[in-house]
C-alpha positions in Angstrom: 57.2 29.9 15.5 58.1 29.9 11.5 54.8 28.7 10.5 53.2 31.8 13.2 55.5 34.6 11.4 55.2 33.7 8.2 51.0 33.6 8.5 51.6 37.0 10.1 53.5 38.2 7.1 50.9 37.3 4.4 47.8 38.6 6.6 49.8 41.5 6.9 50.9 41.8 3.1 47.1 40.9 2.5 46.0 44.0 4.3 48.2 46.0 3.1 47.2 45.2 -0.7 43.6 45.4 0.3 44.2 49.0 2.3 45.9 50.5 -1.3 43.2 49.2 -3.7 40.5 49.8 -1.8 42.0 53.3 -1.0 43.2 54.1 -4.3 38.8 53.2 -5.7 37.8 55.0 -3.3 40.3 58.4 -4.0 39.4 57.9 -7.5 35.8 58.5 -7.0 36.7 61.4 -4.1 37.9 63.5 -6.8 35.2 62.4 -9.4 32.5 64.4 -6.7 30.9 67.3 -8.3 28.6 68.2 -5.2 29.2 68.6 -1.6 32.2 70.7 0.2 34.5 68.2 -1.1 33.9 68.8 -4.5 34.2 73.0 -3.5 37.5 72.1 -1.5 39.1 69.6 -4.6 38.0 72.1 -7.5 40.5 75.0 -5.0 43.2 72.8 -4.6 43.3 71.5 -8.2 41.6 73.6 -10.8 40.4 76.9 -9.8 41.6 79.2 -12.7 39.1 82.5 -11.3 39.5 86.3 -11.4 37.8 86.8 -7.9 38.0 83.8 -5.2 35.7 84.5 -2.1 36.9 82.5 1.0 35.5 81.8 4.6 33.3 79.8 6.6 29.7 79.0 6.5 28.3 82.6 5.6 30.8 83.2 3.1 29.2 79.8 1.0 25.7 81.0 2.1 26.3 84.5 1.1 28.3 85.4 -1.6 26.0 84.9 -4.8 29.6 84.6 -7.9 26.8 85.0 -10.9 26.1 88.4 -9.2 29.3 89.5 -9.3 30.7 87.6 -12.5 27.2 89.2 -14.7 28.2 92.2 -12.9 31.6 92.6 -13.1 32.4 90.5 -16.3 35.0 88.4 -14.1 35.0 84.5 -13.3 34.0 84.0 -9.5 33.9 81.0 -7.1 33.3 80.3 -3.5 35.2 78.6 -1.3 33.2 78.9 1.7 32.8 75.9 3.9 30.6 74.8 6.8 32.4 74.5 10.2 35.7 76.2 9.0 37.4 79.3 10.0 40.7 81.3 9.1 42.8 77.9 9.8 40.8 76.4 6.6 41.0 79.8 4.3 44.7 80.2 4.9 45.7 76.9 4.0 43.4 77.2 0.8 45.2 80.2 -0.5 48.6 78.5 0.2 47.7 76.3 -2.2 46.2 77.8 -4.5 48.9 81.0 -5.0 51.3 78.0 -5.6 49.3 77.2 -9.0 48.2 81.1 -10.2 47.7 84.3 -8.6 44.1 85.5 -9.1 42.8 89.0 -9.5 40.9 89.8 -5.8 40.0 87.7 -2.9 37.5 88.5 -0.8 37.7 87.2 3.0 34.7 86.7 5.0 36.0 87.2 8.8 33.1 85.8 10.7 32.2 88.4 14.2 33.7 86.0 16.3 36.2 84.5 14.6 39.3 85.9 16.4 38.5 84.3 19.4 39.7 80.7 21.0 37.7 77.8 19.8 35.0 75.9 22.7 36.6 72.3 23.2 32.8 72.0 22.2 33.5 72.5 18.8 35.8 70.0 17.9 37.5 72.5 15.0 40.8 71.5 14.4 39.2 67.4 14.3 37.1 69.0 11.6 39.2 70.5 10.1 41.6 67.6 9.9 39.1 65.0 8.8 38.2 67.8 6.0 42.0 68.1 4.9 43.0 64.4 5.5 42.7 63.4 2.1 44.3 65.9 -0.2 47.5 65.1 2.2 49.5 63.2 0.2 49.0 64.8 -3.2 49.3 68.2 -1.5 52.5 70.2 0.2 51.4 72.4 1.3 47.9 70.9 3.2 50.5 68.4 4.1 52.5 71.1 6.0 50.0 72.4 7.9 48.1 69.3 8.4 51.2 68.0 10.5 51.4 71.6 11.9 48.0 71.1 13.5 47.9 66.9 14.2 50.9 65.4 12.9 49.4 62.2 14.6 46.9 62.1 11.7 48.9 62.7 8.9 51.0 59.5 10.4 48.0 57.1 10.2 46.8 58.1 6.8 50.5 57.9 5.8 50.2 54.1 7.3 46.4 53.8 5.5 44.5 54.9 2.9 41.4 53.8 3.9 41.8 56.0 7.0 42.2 59.2 4.5 39.0 58.1 3.6 37.1 56.7 6.8 33.8 58.3 6.9 33.3 59.4 2.9 32.5 56.4 1.3 28.7 57.0 1.9 28.5 60.5 0.8 31.1 59.9 -2.1 28.0 57.3 -3.6 25.2 60.1 -2.6 27.3 62.9 -4.8 28.3 60.3 -7.2 24.5 58.9 -7.9 23.3 63.1 -8.1 21.8 62.9 -4.6 21.8 66.4 -2.9 22.0 69.7 -4.2 24.7 70.9 -6.6 26.6 73.5 -5.4 26.5 77.0 -7.5 30.5 77.9 -8.5 30.8 77.3 -4.7 27.8 78.9 -3.1 24.8 77.0 -1.0 21.7 78.7 -1.0 19.9 79.1 1.7 15.6 78.9 1.3 14.3 79.1 4.3 13.5 82.4 6.2 13.5 83.2 10.0 10.5 83.6 11.7 10.3 86.3 14.1 10.9 86.5 17.6 13.7 84.4 17.4 15.9 85.6 21.1 19.1 87.7 20.3 22.4 84.9 20.8 24.8 85.3 23.4 28.2 83.5 23.2 29.7 83.4 26.8 32.6 80.7 26.0 35.0 82.2 23.4 35.7 85.6 24.8 39.5 85.2 24.7 41.5 85.8 21.7 43.3 83.4 19.9 46.7 84.3 19.2 47.5 82.2 16.5 44.6 83.1 14.5 45.7 86.6 14.8 48.5 85.2 13.1 46.8 83.4 10.4 44.8 86.3 9.5 47.9 88.2 9.5 49.6 85.7 7.3 46.6 85.3 5.1 47.0 89.6 4.5 50.2 89.0 3.7 50.4 86.3 0.9 47.7 88.4 -0.7 49.7 91.9 -0.5 53.0 89.7 -1.6 51.1 88.1 -4.8 49.8 91.9 -5.8 46.2 90.1 -5.1 43.8 92.5 -4.6 42.3 91.5 -0.5 38.9 92.6 0.4 37.7 91.8 4.2 34.3 91.8 4.5 31.9 91.4 8.1 28.7 90.1 5.9 25.8 90.9 8.2 23.8 89.1 10.9 20.5 89.7 12.3 21.4 90.4 15.6 24.7 91.6 17.4 26.2 89.4 19.0 27.4 89.9 22.7 31.1 89.7 22.1 32.9 89.6 18.6 36.1 90.7 16.9 34.7 93.1 14.9 36.8 96.1 15.8 40.3 93.6 16.6 39.6 92.7 12.9 39.3 96.5 11.2 42.3 97.2 14.2 44.9 94.6 12.5 43.5 95.7 8.4 43.9 99.0 9.5 48.0 97.5 10.3 48.2 96.5 6.0 46.6 99.9 5.2 43.3 98.0 4.5 39.4 99.4 5.2 37.2 96.2 6.5 34.2 96.5 4.5 32.0 96.2 8.0 27.9 95.0 7.1 27.9 92.9 10.4 25.2 95.1 11.8 24.4 97.5 8.8 20.3 98.4 9.1 20.0 98.4 6.0 19.7 94.0 6.8 17.5 95.1 9.4 14.7 92.3 9.1 14.1 88.7 9.4 12.9 88.1 5.6 16.7 88.6 4.6 17.5 85.9 6.6 18.2 82.1 7.3 18.6 82.0 11.0 20.9 84.5 12.7 24.1 84.2 11.6 23.0 83.1 7.9 21.7 85.1 5.1 18.9 83.3 2.8 19.1 83.3 -1.1 17.1 86.8 -1.1 19.3 88.4 1.5 22.2 87.2 -0.3 21.5 88.4 -3.8 20.8 91.7 -2.6 23.7 91.8 0.0 25.8 90.2 -3.2 24.4 93.1 -5.5 25.5 95.8 -3.1 29.6 94.5 -2.7 29.8 94.0 -6.8 28.2 98.0 -6.7 31.4 98.5 -4.0 33.9 96.8 -6.3 32.7 99.1 -9.1 33.3 102.3 -7.1 36.1 101.2 -5.5 38.5 98.6 -8.3 36.9 98.8 -11.6 35.2 102.0 -12.3 35.6 101.3 -16.3 33.1 98.2 -15.9 29.7 99.3 -16.3 27.5 97.2 -13.1 24.1 96.2 -14.5 
């Protein structure tokens, strides 16, 4: 029996050493990534210091061209939009950012269906937790919010370093080998063009408002205002409006904080497929045009002394 427990202890010791050793190696290379979604999140949490930050989901990621804003306004800009994420992700990243510094302006791109309850088939929370779990041990704000979402996953990541990165080694290697496009200050351009005749979208499941998301949006606004950050809430264009949306609710919430929503959701200016890669996403041509419109509006609203090129 003593021999059994001695061997068991040795085995556990070896497993722990291997887990920690390999985990530290993967963590080192994970933080060296310069491509892919994780590189943008890492930059947001560790290094960003730009004047203007852009938050949101894939529509933020593909719709706002930082270079257009930088060239027009003479200010530094970074796009933190990330595919598959929502207001919960933006809120977590913002809390970590303001713990380091206060940007001058934040653009929050809100999806037209942002405040609906999740469709269980989308697995939104597991995807969010998985994306941020590698940062839980290094960033207290991230850890605190992840524990609210799934404390068990945080505990597993504390026990095993490898668990934090269990789906990432292949993508880390790919990005270190410089395979795949490099994002342009977080912006990910889409170069395809939507084909005419695609049917208009219907949303038949996510029709209930999620009170938690409503509170998170309000919290995001409060953080910006308490840190004296000029916040712009924008709803960027879609090719066809959705059958159900939360645009009016977003405007109502913004009005409670004396904010105007910059609403381009159903703008006739973008009433052609040439600007779109698919129904909810602008392609690069559309994003350039949209970014120029927003940059001019910035100049007229906030920065009257800066010449727009």
